[in-house]
C-alpha positions in Angstrom: -12.8 -6.2 30.9 -11.3 -3.4 28.7 -11.2 -4.2 25.0 -7.6 -4.3 23.6 -6.9 -1.7 21.0 -4.3 -4.0 19.3 -4.1 -7.8 19.4 -0.8 -9.6 19.2 -0.1 -13.3 18.7 2.7 -15.6 17.4 2.0 -18.9 15.7 4.2 -21.1 13.5 7.0 -18.5 13.6 4.6 -15.7 12.4 3.7 -12.7 14.5 0.4 -11.1 13.8 -0.6 -7.6 14.9 -4.3 -6.8 14.5 -5.7 -3.3 14.8 -8.7 -3.8 17.0 -10.8 -0.6 17.1 -13.5 -1.6 14.6 -15.9 1.0 15.9 -13.7 3.7 14.5 -12.4 1.8 11.5 -9.1 1.2 13.4 -8.2 4.9 13.4 -5.2 5.5 15.6 -4.4 7.9 18.4 -1.3 8.6 20.4 -1.9 5.5 22.6 -2.4 3.2 19.7 0.7 4.5 17.9 2.8 3.9 21.0 1.4 0.4 21.6 1.9 -0.5 17.9 5.5 0.7 17.9 6.2 -1.4 21.0 4.7 -4.5 19.4 6.6 -4.0 16.1 9.8 -3.9 18.2 8.7 -6.9 20.1 8.3 -8.9 16.9 11.7 -7.7 15.7 13.4 -8.8 19.0 11.8 -12.2 19.1 14.3 -14.7 17.5 11.5 -17.2 16.9 9.5 -14.8 14.7 10.3 -15.2 11.0 7.7 -12.6 9.6 5.2 -10.1 10.8 1.6 -9.8 9.5 -0.3 -6.5 10.0 -4.1 -6.5 9.6 -7.3 -4.9 11.0 -10.5 -6.2 12.5 -13.9 -5.0 11.4 -14.9 -3.3 8.2 -11.6 -1.5 7.5 -7.9 -2.0 7.8 -7.2 1.6 9.1 -8.9 4.9 8.4 -5.9 7.0 9.6 -6.1 9.4 12.5 -8.8 9.2 15.2 -11.1 12.2 15.1 -10.8 12.9 18.9 -7.0 12.8 18.6 -7.1 15.1 15.6 -9.5 17.5 17.5 -7.1 17.6 20.5 -4.0 18.2 18.3 -5.8 21.2 16.7 -5.2 23.0 19.9 -1.5 22.1 20.3 1.3 24.6 20.0 3.9 24.1 17.2 6.3 22.3 19.7 3.5 20.1 21.0 2.6 19.2 17.4 6.2 18.3 16.6 6.3 16.0 19.7 3.0 14.4 18.9 3.7 13.9 15.2 7.0 12.2 16.1 5.0 9.3 17.5 3.9 8.4 13.9 7.4 9.1 12.6 8.9 6.6 15.0 6.3 4.0 14.3 6.7 4.1 10.5 10.5 4.0 10.8 10.3 0.9 13.1 8.0 -0.9 10.7 9.8 0.1 7.5 13.2 -1.0 8.8 12.1 -4.1 10.7 14.8 -6.7 9.8 12.2 -9.3 8.9 9.6 -9.7 6.2 6.4 -7.8 6.8 3.0 -8.4 5.2 0.0 -6.1 5.2 -3.4 -7.6 4.7 -5.7 -4.7 3.9 -9.4 -4.4 3.3 -12.2 -1.8 3.5 -10.9 1.7 4.0 -7.2 2.5 4.0 -6.9 6.2 4.5 -4.2 8.7 5.5 -1.9 7.1 8.0 -3.3 3.7 7.1 -1.8 4.2 3.6 1.4 5.0 5.4 1.4 1.8 7.4 0.7 -0.1 4.2 3.6 1.6 2.5 6.0 0.5 5.1 5.3 -3.2 4.7 7.3 -5.3 2.3 4.4 -7.2 0.8 0.8 -5.9 0.5 -2.3 -8.0 -0.3 -5.5 -6.0 -0.7 -9.0 -7.5 -0.7 -11.1 -6.6 -3.6 -13.4 -3.7 -2.6 -10.6 -2.0 -0.7 -10.5 1.8 -1.0 -7.3 3.8 -0.6 -7.1 7.6 0.0 -4.5 10.2 0.8 -7.2 12.5 2.2 -5.1 15.0 4.1 -5.4 18.0 1.7 -9.2 17.9 2.1 -8.8 19.2 5.6 -5.9 21.5 5.0 -3.2 19.1 5.9 -0.5 17.2 4.0 0.6 13.6 4.0 3.9 14.7 5.4 5.2 12.0 7.8 4.1 9.1 5.6 5.3 10.8 2.4 8.8 9.2 2.0 7.3 5.7 2.4 4.3 6.3 0.1 6.5 7.8 -2.6 8.8 4.7 -2.4 5.8 2.4 -2.6 3.8 3.9 -5.4 6.4 6.1 -7.2 6.7 9.8 -7.5 4.5 10.1 -10.5 1.4 8.6 -8.9 2.1 10.2 -5.6 2.0 13.6 -7.3 -1.6 12.9 -8.3 -3.0 11.3 -5.2 -1.2 13.7 -2.8 -2.9 16.7 -4.4 -6.3 15.3 -5.5 -7.1 13.1 -2.5 -9.0 10.8 -4.9 -10.0 7.4 -3.7 -8.5 4.5 -5.7 -9.5 0.9 -5.4 -7.5 -2.3 -5.0 -7.3 -3.0 -8.7 -5.9 0.5 -9.3 -3.4 0.0 -6.4 -2.3 -3.2 -8.1 -2.0 -1.6 -11.5 0.3 1.2 -10.1 2.4 -1.2 -8.2 1.3 -0.1 -4.7 0.0 -3.6 -3.8 1.4 -6.9 -4.8 -1.8 -9.0 -5.1 -5.6 -8.5 -5.0 -7.5 -11.2 -3.1 -11.1 -12.1 -3.7 -13.5 -11.3 -0.8 -12.7 -13.5 2.1 -9.5 -14.8 0.6 -6.8 -12.6 2.3 -5.7 -15.5 4.5 -5.4 -18.0 1.7 -3.3 -15.6 -0.4 -1.2 -14.7 2.7 -0.6 -18.4 3.4 1.1 -18.9 0.0 3.3 -15.9 0.5 4.3 -17.0 4.0 5.1 -20.5 2.7 7.5 -19.0 0.2 9.1 -16.8 2.9 9.6 -19.8 5.1 11.8 -21.4 2.4 14.2 -18.5 2.7 17.1 -18.1 5.2 16.1 -15.7 8.0 19.4 -13.8 8.2 19.6 -13.6 4.4 16.2 -12.1 4.2 17.2 -9.5 6.8 20.5 -8.8 5.1 18.7 -8.5 1.7 16.1 -6.1 3.0 18.7 -3.9 4.7 20.8 -3.8 1.5 17.8 -3.0 -0.6 16.8 -0.1 1.6 20.4 1.2 1.5 20.4 1.1 -2.2 17.1 2.9 -2.9 17.8 6.1 -4.9 21.5 5.7 -5.0 23.5 5.9 -8.2 25.3 2.8 -9.3 28.8 4.1 -8.5 32.0 2.6 -7.0 30.6 3.0 -3.5 27.5 1.0 -4.3 29.5 -1.7 -6.1 31.9 -2.0 -3.2 28.9 -2.2 -0.8 27.3 -5.0 -2.8 30.6 -6.9 -3.2 31.2 -6.8 0.6 27.7 -7.9 1.4 27.8 -11.0 -0.8 31.3 -11.8 0.6 29.9 -11.6 4.2 26.8 -13.7 3.2 29.0 -16.4 1.7 31.2 -16.5 4.8 28.3 -16.6 7.3 27.3 -19.8 9.0 23.9 -19.6 7.3 25.4 -19.1 3.9 27.7 -22.0 4.3 24.9 -24.2 5.5 22.6 -23.2 2.7 25.1 -23.7 -0.1 26.2 -27.1 1.4 22.5 -28.2 1.6 22.0 -27.2 -2.0 25.0 -29.0 -3.3 24.2 -32.1 -1.3 20.5 -32.1 -2.1 19.4 -31.8 1.5 17.3 -29.3 3.4 18.9 -26.5 5.5 17.8 -26.2 9.1 15.5 -23.2 8.6 13.4 -25.1 6.1 13.1 -28.2 8.4 11.8 -25.9 11.2 9.2 -24.3 9.0 
């Protein structure tokens, strides 16, 4: 039986995608990227799924690009490289804009494209001992496709350093610079994730999706009349929605809304 490169399961309204190439520290190639993109879309299209968890089996979350894939791409023409690189571009876009909460549980080595995947998730928990590295410049490349997401996640100032030095930084440093939200003790990723998932399940699904979409639209924009108009319209739509009416009514009457009863 062929070993699956990626595992997918849904349980208690949570979809979990597990990178499953431990022998290569979950490095990805073109096949893995295409499969991962399809599974992210699957989670997004499943109305029963409230949140997506991304993790890896073995010693590392994801060490970036697979060496055999990188060796093959070294012989590509410019046009072939554009087509090949677009696979990662599509994957990161799908993950970043998924209209549901996403949680990355990372451990071990998180290098290159693995940092990109981490950056696209809404919430990141790193196990103590985790090592992050934007290693591309060491081999004459640049963290190009992942750049917009990494800069958004750690900020331009820190990105300037790590893009150019390719220094490794640990989980505690990642927490200090705001790249990860929590650091879990060894073996405690699931326990920390359970608390976060519990908090997410208290929220209204559509409201979470609306809020995420709005936040992504507002990033980097000046607070001008267009932004004010957008936010005013968004809250008006939320108040007028079935979910908004149900939630407000439940709050005023001290009852539980339907989404909390199902959690």
